[in-house]
C-alpha positions in Angstrom: 12.0 -42.2 10.3 13.2 -41.5 13.8 12.5 -43.8 16.7 10.9 -40.7 18.9 8.2 -40.1 16.1 7.5 -43.7 15.3 6.9 -43.9 19.2 4.7 -41.2 19.2 2.6 -42.1 15.8 2.1 -46.0 17.8 0.8 -44.3 20.7 -1.5 -41.8 18.8 -2.7 -45.0 16.6 -3.2 -47.1 19.7 -6.0 -43.9 20.8 -7.8 -44.4 17.5 -9.8 -47.6 18.3 -12.8 -48.1 16.1 -14.9 -47.4 19.0 -13.5 -43.7 19.5 -13.5 -43.1 16.1 -17.2 -44.1 16.0 -18.0 -41.7 18.8 -16.3 -38.9 17.4 -17.9 -39.4 13.6 -21.5 -39.3 15.3 -20.6 -36.0 17.7 -19.2 -34.2 14.2 -21.9 -35.2 12.1 -24.5 -34.4 14.5 -22.9 -30.7 15.1 -22.3 -30.3 11.4 -25.9 -30.9 10.3 -27.5 -29.4 13.1 -26.0 -26.0 12.4 -27.0 -26.5 8.9 -30.5 -27.4 10.0 -30.9 -24.4 12.1 -28.7 -22.1 9.5 -31.0 -23.0 6.6 -34.3 -23.1 8.9 -35.0 -19.4 8.1 -37.6 -18.7 5.7 -36.5 -16.7 2.3 -33.5 -16.7 0.3 -31.2 -15.9 3.4 -29.9 -18.1 6.6 -29.9 -17.0 9.6 -26.3 -15.4 9.7 -27.3 -13.5 6.5 -25.5 -15.0 3.7 -27.5 -16.0 0.6 -28.2 -19.5 0.6 -26.8 -22.1 -2.0 -24.5 -19.0 -3.0 -21.7 -20.6 -4.9 -24.5 -22.0 -7.4 -26.2 -18.4 -8.3 -22.9 -17.9 -11.3 -23.5 -21.4 -12.6 -27.5 -20.7 -12.6 -27.0 -17.1 -14.2 -24.5 -18.5 -17.0 -27.1 -20.9 -17.3 -29.9 -18.7 -18.0 -27.6 -16.5 -20.3 -27.3 -19.2 -22.3 -30.8 -20.2 -22.5 -32.0 -16.3 -23.8 -29.3 -16.3 -26.5 -26.9 -14.5 -24.5 -23.9 -16.5 -24.5 -21.4 -13.7 -25.3 -22.6 -11.8 -22.0 -21.1 -15.0 -19.8 -17.7 -13.2 -18.7 -18.9 -9.7 -18.3 -18.8 -9.0 -14.9 -21.1 -5.9 -14.7 -23.6 -7.9 -16.4 -23.2 -10.9 -14.4 -23.7 -8.6 -10.9 -26.6 -7.0 -12.2 -28.3 -10.3 -13.1 -27.5 -11.8 -9.8 -28.9 -8.7 -7.9 -32.4 -9.0 -10.4 -32.5 -12.7 -9.2 -32.0 -11.9 -5.5 -34.7 -9.6 -5.4 -36.8 -10.9 -7.4 -36.9 -13.5 -4.9 -37.0 -11.3 -2.2 -39.7 -9.6 -3.4 -42.0 -12.9 -3.1 -45.1 -13.2 -0.7 -43.3 -15.2 2.0 -40.2 -13.0 2.2 -38.7 -12.6 5.2 -40.2 -9.4 6.9 -37.8 -6.5 7.7 -38.1 -6.9 11.7 -37.0 -10.3 11.2 -33.6 -9.9 9.2 -30.4 -10.0 10.6 -28.2 -7.0 10.6 -26.3 -8.5 7.6 -29.2 -9.0 5.9 -29.7 -5.3 4.8 -28.1 -5.2 1.5 -27.9 -9.1 0.7 -27.5 -7.9 -3.5 -24.2 -6.6 -3.2 -22.8 -10.1 -3.6 -20.4 -10.2 -6.3 -19.7 -13.9 -7.8 -18.0 -13.8 -11.2 -18.6 -17.1 -13.6 -14.9 -18.7 -13.5 -16.5 -21.7 -15.3 -15.5 -22.7 -18.9 -18.9 -22.0 -21.0 -19.3 -25.7 -21.4 -20.6 -25.9 -17.7 -23.6 -23.6 -18.6 -24.8 -26.1 -21.0 -24.7 -29.0 -18.2 -26.8 -26.8 -16.3 -29.2 -25.3 -18.9 -32.0 -28.1 -17.8 -32.3 -26.2 -14.5 -32.5 -23.1 -15.9 -36.5 -23.5 -16.3 -37.0 -23.1 -12.5 -36.6 -20.3 -10.0 -33.3 -19.8 -8.5 -34.2 -21.4 -4.9 -35.6 -24.6 -6.3 -32.5 -25.0 -9.2 -30.4 -24.6 -6.0 -32.2 -27.6 -4.2 -32.8 -29.8 -6.9 -28.9 -29.3 -7.9 -28.0 -30.4 -3.8 -30.1 -33.2 -4.4 -28.6 -34.3 -7.3 -25.4 -33.9 -6.2 -25.7 -35.9 -3.3 -27.3 -38.7 -5.1 -23.6 -38.3 -7.2 -21.6 -37.7 -4.0 -22.8 -41.2 -2.5 -22.9 -43.2 -5.6 -19.2 -42.4 -5.6 -18.2 -43.3 -2.2 -20.6 -46.6 -3.0 -18.2 -47.4 -5.8 -14.8 -46.7 -4.0 -16.0 -48.4 -1.0 -17.1 -51.5 -2.9 -13.4 -52.0 -4.2 -11.9 -51.7 -0.9 -11.9 -55.4 0.3 -11.4 -54.9 4.3 -13.1 -52.0 4.6 -16.4 -53.3 2.9 -16.8 -55.3 6.1 -17.3 -52.0 8.0 -20.5 -50.4 6.1 -21.6 -48.6 9.4 -18.5 -46.6 10.1 -18.1 -45.7 6.2 -21.4 -44.1 6.5 -20.9 -42.3 10.0 -17.4 -41.0 8.6 -18.9 -40.1 5.4 -21.7 -37.7 7.2 -19.0 -36.5 9.5 -16.4 -35.3 6.4 -16.6 -31.6 6.9 -16.0 -30.5 2.8 -19.6 -32.3 2.6 -21.2 -29.8 4.8 -19.3 -26.8 3.0 -20.1 -28.5 -0.2 -23.7 -28.7 0.4 -24.6 -25.1 2.3 -22.5 -23.7 -0.9 -24.0 -26.1 -3.3 -20.9 -26.2 -5.2 -20.3 -28.8 -8.3 -17.4 -30.4 -6.4 -19.2 -33.3 -6.9 -18.8 -33.6 -10.8 -15.0 -33.3 -10.0 -15.3 -36.4 -7.6 -17.1 -38.1 -10.1 -14.3 -37.6 -12.8 -11.5 -39.1 -9.9 -13.7 -41.9 -9.2 -14.2 -42.8 -12.9 -10.4 -42.4 -13.2 -9.8 -44.6 -10.0 -12.3 -47.6 -11.5 -10.8 -47.4 -14.6 -7.3 -47.7 -13.7 -8.3 -50.8 -11.5 -9.6 -52.3 -14.6 -6.3 -52.0 -16.2 -8.0 -49.2 -19.0 -5.8 -46.5 -18.3 -7.1 -44.6 -21.5 -10.3 -44.3 -20.3 -9.0 -43.3 -16.6 -6.6 -40.1 -18.7 -10.3 -39.5 -20.4 -12.2 -39.1 -16.9 -9.5 -37.1 -15.6 -9.3 -34.8 -19.0 -12.8 -34.0 -18.1 -11.7 -31.6 -14.9 -10.7 -28.8 -17.5 -13.8 -27.3 -16.5 -12.1 -26.9 -13.4 -8.5 -26.4 -14.9 -6.7 -25.4 -11.6 -6.7 -29.4 -10.4 -4.8 -30.1 -14.2 -1.9 -28.3 -12.9 -0.8 -31.3 -11.1 -1.8 -33.9 -12.9 -0.4 -34.0 -16.3 3.0 -33.4 -15.2 2.7 -36.4 -12.8 1.9 -38.3 -15.9 4.6 -37.5 -17.5 7.6 -37.4 -15.3 6.3 -40.8 -14.6 5.9 -42.0 -18.3 2.6 -42.8 -18.1 1.9 -42.3 -21.7 -1.3 -43.7 -22.0 -3.5 -41.9 -19.4 -1.6 -38.8 -20.6 -2.6 -39.4 -24.0 -6.3 -40.1 -23.0 -6.1 -36.8 -20.7 -5.1 -34.1 -23.4 -7.5 -35.9 -26.1 -10.2 -35.4 -23.7 -9.4 -32.4 -22.5 -8.9 -30.7 -25.9 -11.9 -32.3 -27.1 -13.9 -30.6 -24.5 -12.5 -27.4 -25.3 -12.9 -27.7 -29.0 -16.5 -28.6 -28.5 -17.1 -25.5 -26.5 -15.3 -23.6 -29.4 -17.4 -24.5 -31.7 -20.5 -24.2 -29.9 -20.1 -20.4 -28.4 -17.5 -19.4 -31.1 -14.1 -17.7 -30.6 -15.4 -14.6 -28.7 -17.0 -16.5 -25.8 -13.9 -19.0 -25.5 -11.3 -15.5 -25.6 -13.6 -13.8 -23.0 -13.1 -17.0 -20.5 -9.4 -17.3 -21.1 -9.0 -13.6 -20.4 -10.8 -13.9 -17.2 -8.6 -17.3 -16.4 -5.5 -15.1 -17.1 -6.5 -12.1 -14.8 -8.2 -14.5 -12.4 -6.1 -13.0 -9.3 -7.7 -9.6 -10.3 -11.2 -10.7 -10.6 -10.9 -12.5 -7.3 -9.1 -10.0 -5.4 -12.1 -7.6 -6.3 -15.0 -10.2 -5.1 -13.5 -12.3 -2.8 -13.7 -11.8 1.2 -10.8 -11.0 3.3 -10.9 -14.2 5.2 -11.4 -16.2 2.0 -7.5 -17.4 2.3 -8.4 -19.4 5.7 -11.0 -21.6 4.0 -8.1 -22.5 1.3 -6.5 -25.9 1.8 -3.6 -25.8 -1.1 0.4 -24.9 -1.1 -0.6 -21.7 -2.5 -2.9 -20.6 0.4 -0.4 -21.7 3.0 2.4 -19.8 1.5 0.3 -16.7 0.9 -1.3 -17.3 4.6 2.5 -17.5 6.2 4.6 -15.3 4.2 2.2 -12.7 2.9 0.8 -11.8 6.5 0.7 -8.2 8.2 4.2 -8.5 9.1 5.6 -10.0 6.2 4.2 -8.5 3.2 6.2 -10.5 0.5 3.6 -11.7 -2.3 6.2 -12.7 -4.6 8.2 -14.8 -2.1 5.3 -16.8 -1.2 4.2 -16.8 -5.0 7.9 -18.7 -5.8 7.5 -21.0 -2.7 4.4 -22.1 -4.0 6.1 -22.9 -7.4 9.1 -24.8 -6.0 7.2 -26.6 -3.4 4.5 -27.7 -5.7 7.4 -28.8 -8.3 8.7 -30.9 -5.3 5.1 -32.4 -4.7 4.5 -32.9 -8.5 8.1 -35.2 -8.5 7.4 -37.1 -5.2 3.7 -38.0 -6.9 5.6 -39.3 -10.2 7.8 -41.5 -7.9 4.9 -42.9 -6.2 3.0 -43.2 -9.6 5.7 -45.2 -11.4 6.6 -47.0 -8.6 5.4 -51.0 -7.8 3.2 -49.9 -5.1 -0.4 -50.8 -4.9 -3.0 -48.5 -6.8 -4.3 -47.6 -3.7 -1.2 -45.9 -2.8 -0.1 -44.4 -6.3 -3.5 -43.0 -6.8 -3.8 -41.2 -3.5 -0.6 -39.8 -4.5 -1.8 -38.4 -7.5 -5.1 -37.3 -5.9 -3.2 -35.5 -3.1 -0.8 -33.9 -5.8 -3.5 -32.0 -7.5 -4.8 -31.1 -4.4 -1.7 -29.7 -3.4 -0.8 -28.0 -6.4 -4.0 -26.4 -6.7 -3.9 -22.7 -6.7 -7.4 -22.0 -6.0 -8.8 -24.6 -3.5 -11.6 -23.9 -1.0 -12.6 -26.4 1.8 -15.6 -28.0 -0.3 -13.4 -28.8 -3.5 -11.2 -31.6 -0.9 -14.1 -33.4 -1.3 -12.0 -35.6 -4.2 -10.1 -36.4 -1.0 -13.1 -38.7 -0.3 -11.6 -41.8 -2.3 -7.8 -41.3 -0.8 -9.6 -41.5 2.9 -11.2 -44.9 2.1 -8.4 -46.6 -0.1 -5.9 -45.5 2.5 -8.2 -46.7 5.3 -8.5 -50.0 4.0 -4.6 -50.3 3.3 -4.3 -49.7 6.8 -6.6 -52.1 8.0 -4.5 -54.8 5.9 -1.4 -53.3 6.8 -1.9 -52.5 11.0 1.8 -51.5 11.4 1.5 -47.9 9.7 0.9 -46.8 12.6 2.2 -43.3 11.1 -0.2 -43.5 7.9 -3.2 -44.1 10.2 -2.4 -40.9 12.5 -1.9 -38.7 9.8 -4.9 -39.6 7.7 -6.9 -39.3 11.1 -5.3 -35.5 11.0 -5.8 -34.7 7.2 -9.4 -36.0 7.8 -10.0 -33.8 11.0 -7.8 -30.3 10.0 -9.5 -28.8 7.5 -12.3 -28.4 9.9 -10.5 -26.0 12.1 -9.2 -23.7 8.8 -10.6 -20.8 10.2 -8.3 -20.4 13.7 -5.3 -20.0 10.8 -6.4 -16.7 10.6 -4.2 -15.9 14.0 -1.3 -17.6 13.7 -1.0 -17.3 9.5 -0.9 -21.3 9.6 -3.1 -23.6 7.9 -2.7 -27.2 9.6 -4.3 -29.1 7.1 -1.6 -28.5 4.1 1.4 -29.9 6.5 -0.8 -33.1 7.1 -1.8 -33.0 3.5 2.2 -33.1 2.6 3.2 -35.4 5.1 0.7 -37.9 4.0 2.1 -37.8 0.5 5.5 -38.1 2.1 4.4 -41.4 3.7 3.0 -42.5 0.5 6.6 -41.8 -1.0 8.2 -43.8 1.9 5.7 -46.7 1.4 5.8 -46.9 -2.4 9.7 -48.6 -1.9 8.6 -51.1 -0.1 6.5 -54.0 -2.3 3.2 -54.5 -0.4 1.1 -57.3 -2.4 -2.7 -56.1 -2.5 -5.4 -57.5 -5.0 -5.5 -53.8 -5.9 -2.1 -53.4 -7.6 -2.1 -52.3 -11.4 
């Protein structure tokens, strides 16, 4: 690394004192959750901005309702899904405590025009079947509460495995509450906590020297298959056969169970939806959706396919090429003798960067990365560049909407730089009790 970069990183790292980080975390957490409280303080189903509260839970709730009613064959019918969502919203809005017309925000005039397709495997509907017995607002709140318990359980499990970070519980709590993806995950009622749980179990299994179990935990991610684009390739290139076989067996078993339960027609409809995913998303997503994404696909799409450079095929080619490079780098780190904290962080970063459809709430899976690498930097305080890039990777997703104007999503270069630093560090043998 050039000396001037080292010098800048060292000066920047000296600014990141525990006192300053604590103060910034407090301010950020207060701002995020105050906005959430004010936005959700309105009565009824719509928030103060005119959006549906816990909007992303709607397709999950609808799919569970359809299965409960014995209509699994309609899971991937976009017209029926849209009509069912509209029916749910209208019935909720017609309750006695609904917002009066004089109180409705201008953007609230047509809340039922929202189109949210079901993009998950049919097995996900079975998972949410118990919540389908409740009205949507109750089910959504229950899911958020369950998700938060799962999220904090994952954070606690990773934190307990960090020998140096264990002596800083208050700082961990503050930074966890200030984690930008957590805010977006809660207000959208997404299922990112399930993805985080798979990564957390995988790390703990690797740490316990149980690679089969670790691979099986990662294989469960097939319910959100875009996270599995990079991981099997990294394991294959690094010849990590046990976790790779565990991943493949679990993923195939999950799909086979769904096929047996739902039948070939439903699975065909699901795979057809995945195959035409871009067409589905173009029809339903907001024009500003790319600025809320944080992977290589959205990075190149914003940078290359802007209004002045309409070359979507070039953006796609650059995404594929850069993803290949990311996978190779992650494989080099994984097959090295570096500590598990570095190797697992590289694996997770590769899964995030190669993900073609990753919104900010999906960055919840980076929680273990921040905990593990922060613990490593406390043990190795000379790694100034890693501390700086880790700080930027934590903060920059918050400024994603600003990429609307320069067409540059800064979080993605930060994640890439973090992976590159892990590759450099992996060539240096560092003793660590987490190594495996």
